Every structure is written in structure tokens, then in C-alpha cells.
C-alpha positions, 0 to 999 in steps of 0.5 A: 522262332518259338515265343517264350512268355514270362508269366507272373503267377499269383494264386492268391487265396482259397480255391485260387491255389487249386484252380491256377495250377490246373489251368497252368497244366492246360496252358502248358499242354496247348503250348506243347501241342501248338509248338510255337510258344511256351511259358515260363511261370514264376509264382508269388505267394501274395494274398491274405496269408501273406498279409497275416504274416507281413501286414501287407497284401504284397511287398512294397516293391511288388509292382516293380517286380511285376513289370518284369513279366509279360502278363499276370495270371491271378486266381482269387483274392479274399479271406473275409473272416480274417482280412477285411475285403477292402484291405485285400481288394485295394492292397492287391487286386486294385493296386495291380490294376491301377499300378499297371494301368489296366484301364479296360476290363473285358468279361464274356458271357456265353452259353457254352455247349453242354451247359444248362443255363438257368434261363428258360430260353437262353437262345445261345447268347454271346455277350462281351462286357467292356468295363472301364476299369480305372475310375468311375464309382470305384475312384479312391475319392471321398471321406468320412467326418463326424461321429454318431448320428451326425456321421457322414460318408462321401464317395465320389464317382470320378469320370474323365473324358479320356478314360471314358472315351478309351473304354468306349472306343475299345468296345467299338473296335471289338464290335468290328469283329463281332456282330457290329453292335454296341450297347451303352449302359447308363443311368442318366435319368437318376445320376444327374452329372456322371451319366449324362456326361457318359451319354454325351461321350458315347454320342461323340464316339459312335459318330466315328463308327458309322458301320456299328449299330448302337443302343443305350439302356438304363442299367436297371432295365439292362439287368432285366434284359440280361434275364429276359433277352440276353441274345439281343446283346453283342458288345456292352460298354459300362462304367466300373460299377455297372460293368462289375454288376452286369458281368456277375449276372452274366456268369449266373445266366451261363450257369455258374459264376465259377466259369466266368473269365476276365481280363484286365488289359493295359491296351497300350501294352506298356505294362503287363495285363492281368487275367483272373476269373470272375469268381471269388476265393470260395473259402468254404470249399477250398482244399476239398478238390471240388472247385470248378477250374473252368473259369480259370482255364477260360481266363487262360484262353483270354490270355492266349488271345491277347498274346495273339494265339487265337487258334490255340485259345479257340482249341481250349474253349472247344475242349471246355465245351466238349468236357461239359457236353460229356457230362464231366462237371463239378458240383456247382454245375450239377455234376459230381466231377472233381477239379482234377477230373475236369482238368484232365478231361479238358487236356484229353480233349486237347 
């Protein structure tokens, strides 16, 4: 019996409106070739254009609407010249993450065949960063008081045992089917409360996984090691801020942030998860047809994996690597291909 997945599509802003339709064409192609599933796509025009017209990034009942779908496929959010980033981020992206209880963010960084890393000796690195996605340094807690030279801003970083442990256990479970190693990103020599707590929880959780090797690295050293020896890492578990920074660096050492995918997971599967590339809306190249669709396509591969269609997902990643190896690349990767040419080549290889 064929599975039909109802997907809420939010292209968002800038190049999101270009790369999302391209990725959907790829996903429809693999669905047709596979024959065991298909997609029903429903588009929502939410984002900065919507905000400029309606005064909000998404309707008040937007979360209830999204709950009717199996998954969410998002492009990019942001038009900083027109809408402040904190409004666009908290009004749509984080609102969905929190409202759908997407407590885990997963982002891979892998040296793809056909891609030239800026590193001199990348040694075929293959890293997955598991980022706690619901609290930590991005907690909506704090405030501002006084004015002038006496003005004070306070931002609270909140870490709960439940959510910290949940992220760590997810990382250890991933490691079972990987190279069986988990690295914890910390900074307990500088942050005197949150990171010692993080370390304590990690030490408790790792006892339940004796078959998994572990290491602990301070975030500043870990960022350096991403450049010096990325092949040394398998699964990394990190707080919200640390994971955010590491994964942008992961995209950079792959050759372009434009190819990095991400998944915001509701691991209990009570609500839809959301799949989005790491890259931003790139308004400077929006509408020119030269944006790199690889990140959005690879993000679709992650959605297939989450739905249990691992073979179809692997076929997409293989087609991406064959496309890159054939020299069909957009300008950010040193090529001259258009978005359309990259998309069509991926489909041809499928």
C-alpha cells in the first residue's frame, strides 16, 4: 500500500522561493521512481513579505494549521533590510520549533564526492552535530532596564535536565549506527553553572552506553579541531548556541554553507518535524536563478530518512555527489551552473 505524506511547504524569503520548488521536483522524482510513497504539498506564503502585509510572520492559528501535516519543508527566512532579524526569527522559525516541540536539531557535515573543501587535508570527514533545540542560550528569558550609560541587558541561558539528557541520549542512539563515538561540546572552564551541569548530565548518560566511546571538548578548541582534524569526530552533542556555531563551520569546511542541510525533530512524533537548510535567504542573489539548491535537496533527503525511506534518501545523496563530480556546480562552489541546471542534473542521475 502506497504511503502518502502531507507536507506543509514554507518557501519563506529570498532564495527559499527558488530552492524549495527545485527540491520538491527532486523529491517527486524519487517518489515516482521508488513507487512506495508519494507527497501532497501544500504551500504557505508565510515570511517577511507576509509580515510587511499583515504585521505578523504567520497567522495566529498557523501552528494549529501546521499540526494537520506530517512534516514541514522550509526554505529560508529573513529580509534584514526590511524586517529586523529578531522579528523574522522569533515570529516564524523559532515559533514553529517551539510550538511543534522540535527539541532536537540534527545537522551533518560531510566531505561530498566532487566537492573541494577549503581545508588542505580534509581526510573524508563525516560529522553529525546533535543540537539541543529548545532552550539553553536561546531561551526567551531576560530583559533590559534603565537607559543611557546605566542601561543593562540580561539574557538568561536555561538548561533543564530533561531536555539536556534528551539531546544527549539521541546522540548516543545515533552513534550506535555510526562509528560509535560521541563528543560533548562544553565550556565548563568559563561558564560556571550551565556547562558544569551539562558535563554532569553527560557523565550520567554515557554510563548507559558502555559500547560508545566518548570525549569532551571545550567549544573553542572544538572549533579549531573542525579545521585541523575534522575526521576525528563522529557524533557531536552540543547546546543550542554551540551547535549553531559548529554547524555553520561544518558547512564552511564542506565548501559552502549553501549545501548544508538540517532537521528540527519532534522525536516523539507527536507533532510534525521541520526540515530546512542551514543557509539564509541570500537576498543579494534572490531571483537571479543562481542559488545553490543542494542544501535544500539534501534537506529533503533527511526528511526521507526520518520517514523511514533510507534507500530513497541514499539515492538522492548519491545523485548529488555524481552531479558535483560531473562539474555541475553553482558559483559558490566555483562553477557556472544555474539552479535549474543543478536540479535537472540531480534528477537525471536519479
